[in-house]
C-alpha positions in Angstrom: 0.1 0.1 -0.3 3.1 2.2 0.5 1.5 5.4 1.9 -1.8 5.9 -0.4 -2.6 5.8 4.0 -0.2 9.1 4.6 0.0 11.0 1.0 -2.6 13.8 1.4 -5.1 13.4 -1.9 -8.4 15.2 -2.9 -10.9 14.6 -5.2 -11.8 18.0 -6.6 -15.7 18.7 -7.7 -14.7 21.2 -10.2 -12.0 23.5 -11.2 -12.9 25.8 -9.5 -12.7 24.3 -6.4 -8.2 24.8 -7.5 -9.0 28.1 -5.5 -8.8 26.2 -2.7 -6.3 24.3 -3.3 -3.5 27.7 -4.5 -5.7 29.3 -1.1 -3.2 26.7 1.1 0.0 27.5 -0.8 -0.4 24.6 -3.5 1.1 24.8 -6.8 -1.2 23.3 -9.0 0.7 21.1 -12.1 -2.0 19.5 -14.3 0.2 15.6 -15.8 -0.4 15.7 -19.4 1.1 14.3 -22.6 2.2 17.1 -24.4 5.6 18.2 -25.9 5.7 21.7 -24.4 5.4 20.5 -21.2 7.7 20.6 -18.8 10.1 16.9 -18.4 9.2 15.6 -15.8 13.3 15.0 -15.3 14.0 18.3 -15.3 11.5 20.0 -13.5 12.2 22.4 -10.7 8.9 21.5 -8.4 7.8 24.2 -6.4 7.8 23.0 -2.2 4.4 22.6 -1.8 2.8 21.2 -4.9 -0.5 19.5 -6.6 -0.8 17.0 -9.2 -3.4 17.3 -11.5 -4.3 13.8 -13.0 -7.7 13.3 -15.8 -8.7 10.2 -17.1 -7.2 8.0 -19.7 -9.4 8.5 -22.7 -10.0 12.5 -22.5 -7.1 13.7 -20.3 -7.8 17.2 -18.7 -10.4 19.5 -20.3 -9.0 23.3 -20.8 -10.6 24.5 -17.8 -8.9 22.2 -15.4 -5.9 22.6 -17.7 -6.1 26.6 -17.1 -6.6 26.6 -13.7 -3.2 24.9 -13.4 0.2 26.8 -13.3 2.3 24.2 -14.6 2.0 21.4 -16.8 3.7 18.3 -16.4 4.2 15.2 -18.7 6.9 12.3 -18.4 9.6 11.1 -20.7 8.4 8.0 -23.2 10.4 6.9 -25.8 9.7 4.3 -28.6 6.6 5.5 -29.8 4.4 5.1 -26.7 2.5 7.8 -26.8 0.3 7.2 -23.2 0.1 5.2 -20.2 -2.6 4.0 -18.1 -3.5 7.1 -15.4 -2.9 4.2 -12.6 0.4 3.8 -13.9 1.8 8.0 -14.8 0.5 8.6 -11.4 3.2 6.5 -9.9 5.6 7.6 -11.6 5.4 11.3 -10.8 4.0 10.4 -7.5 7.3 8.6 -6.9 9.3 10.8 -8.4 7.7 13.4 -5.5 8.7 10.8 -2.9 
């Protein structure tokens, strides 16, 4: 189970809830498949970070992307264009713990 019982997380109802996140001092980063996004390997993360992940089929909506200050992507090679959400989330979380 790893850190699943001690890692803070929240399920937000809509992108407007991101105001609550920023009011508590977090910077939001959208986890996206985008060549213009910051590479996870070289990105300098803020002290308080909120990762925002979309679903596997459609990712994050434009309103969610606008609500996030940063965009992050996982480096992939060999023609792979995506991972399932659980795997991507695990890689992002592992990198930040």
